[in-house]
C-alpha positions as CSV (number, residue, x, y, z in Angstrom):
1,M,0.0,-0.1,-0.2
2,S,3.0,2.3,0.5
3,E,3.9,1.9,-3.1
4,K,0.4,3.1,-4.1
5,L,0.6,6.0,-1.8
6,D,4.0,7.0,-3.3
7,K,2.6,6.6,-6.8
8,S,-0.3,9.0,-5.9
9,Q,2.3,11.5,-4.3
10,I,4.2,11.5,-7.5
11,Y,1.2,12.1,-9.7
12,D,0.0,14.6,-7.7
13,H,3.5,16.3,-7.5
14,F,3.5,16.0,-11.1
15,E,0.1,17.8,-11.7
16,R,1.3,20.4,-9.4
17,V,4.5,21.2,-11.7
18,T,2.4,21.1,-15.0
19,R,0.0,23.6,-13.5
20,Q,2.8,25.8,-12.3
21,T,4.6,25.5,-15.7
22,K,1.3,26.6,-17.6
23,D,1.1,29.3,-15.1
24,L,4.7,30.3,-15.7
25,L,4.1,30.3,-19.5
26,D,0.9,32.5,-19.3
27,R,2.7,35.1,-17.4
28,M,5.7,34.9,-19.9
29,E,3.2,35.5,-22.7
30,Q,1.8,38.4,-21.0
31,L,5.1,40.0,-20.3
32,Q,6.0,39.4,-23.8
33,L,3.0,41.3,-25.2
34,Q,4.0,44.2,-22.7
35,I,7.7,44.2,-24.2
36,T,6.2,44.5,-27.8
37,E,4.1,47.4,-26.8
38,V,6.9,49.0,-25.0
39,L,9.3,48.4,-27.9
40,E,6.7,49.6,-30.5
41,E,6.1,52.8,-28.5
42,N,9.9,53.4,-28.2
43,A,10.5,53.1,-32.1
44,E,7.2,55.8,-32.6
45,L,9.0,58.0,-30.1
46,S,12.7,57.5,-31.7
47,I,10.9,58.5,-34.9
48,E,9.2,61.7,-33.6
49,N,12.3,62.6,-31.7
50,E,14.4,62.2,-35.1
51,H,12.0,64.4,-36.7
52,L,12.2,67.1,-34.2
53,H,15.9,67.1,-34.4
54,E,16.0,67.5,-38.2
55,I,13.5,70.6,-37.6
56,I,15.6,71.9,-35.1
57,T,18.9,71.3,-37.2
58,E,17.1,73.0,-40.3
59,S,16.4,76.0,-38.6
60,H,19.9,76.4,-37.3
61,Q,21.0,76.3,-40.8
62,E,18.8,79.1,-42.2
63,S,20.2,82.7,-42.3
64,E,20.3,84.7,-39.3
65,S,19.1,87.7,-41.1
66,N,15.6,87.0,-39.7
67,E,14.9,89.6,-36.9
68,L,13.9,86.6,-34.9
69,S,16.5,85.0,-32.3
70,T,17.5,81.4,-33.2
71,S,15.7,80.0,-30.3
72,R,12.5,81.7,-31.4
73,Q,12.8,80.6,-34.8
74,N,13.0,77.2,-33.6
75,L,10.0,77.7,-31.5
76,Q,8.2,79.1,-35.1
77,K,9.5,75.8,-37.0
78,L,8.2,73.7,-34.4
79,Y,4.8,75.6,-34.4
80,E,4.8,75.6,-38.0
81,Q,5.1,71.5,-37.8
82,G,2.0,71.6,-35.6
83,F,3.3,71.5,-32.3
84,H,2.6,73.8,-29.3
85,V,5.5,75.7,-28.0
86,C,3.6,77.7,-25.3
87,N,4.1,76.8,-21.6
88,E,0.4,75.6,-21.3
89,Y,0.6,72.7,-24.0
90,Y,4.4,72.6,-24.9
91,G,5.0,69.5,-27.2
92,K,1.2,68.9,-27.8
93,R,0.1,68.5,-31.4
94,L,-2.0,71.5,-32.8
95,D,-5.5,70.5,-34.3
96,H,-5.7,70.8,-38.0
97,H,-5.7,74.5,-38.6
98,E,-5.7,75.3,-35.1
99,S,-3.8,78.7,-33.9
100,C,-2.6,79.4,-30.3
101,T,-2.4,82.9,-29.1
102,F,-0.2,81.4,-26.4
103,C,2.4,80.0,-28.7
104,L,2.3,83.4,-30.9
105,D,3.2,85.2,-27.8
106,A,6.0,82.9,-27.0
107,I,7.5,83.5,-30.7
108,F,6.5,87.0,-31.3
109,G,5.8,88.3,-27.8
110,R,8.5,90.6,-26.1
111,R,11.6,90.5,-27.3
112,G,13.9,92.4,-25.0
113,N,14.3,88.9,-23.4
């Protein structure tokens, strides 16, 4: 009878290990999905960052004969590309054909600063 008990315990132990393995596999699949989402978001942000760097680089290459300072020219370029440059909404996208008084003030406002 002790043989049957040992075999039963072995079977119970095997079931427990199988269940734990399935749980671990489920958790690993969930983690893989989360990693995929993070990598996709990272790729999108990298592309967006590269685009913004190109915009800034282009603005540095433009002539300095403009009456706006270089930093204000950079803000103007970003604004023209569809991004807010005001303190309130900085970096957020402008809606199609939207203008922002705060952004315009940041670009063309007091120039003594």
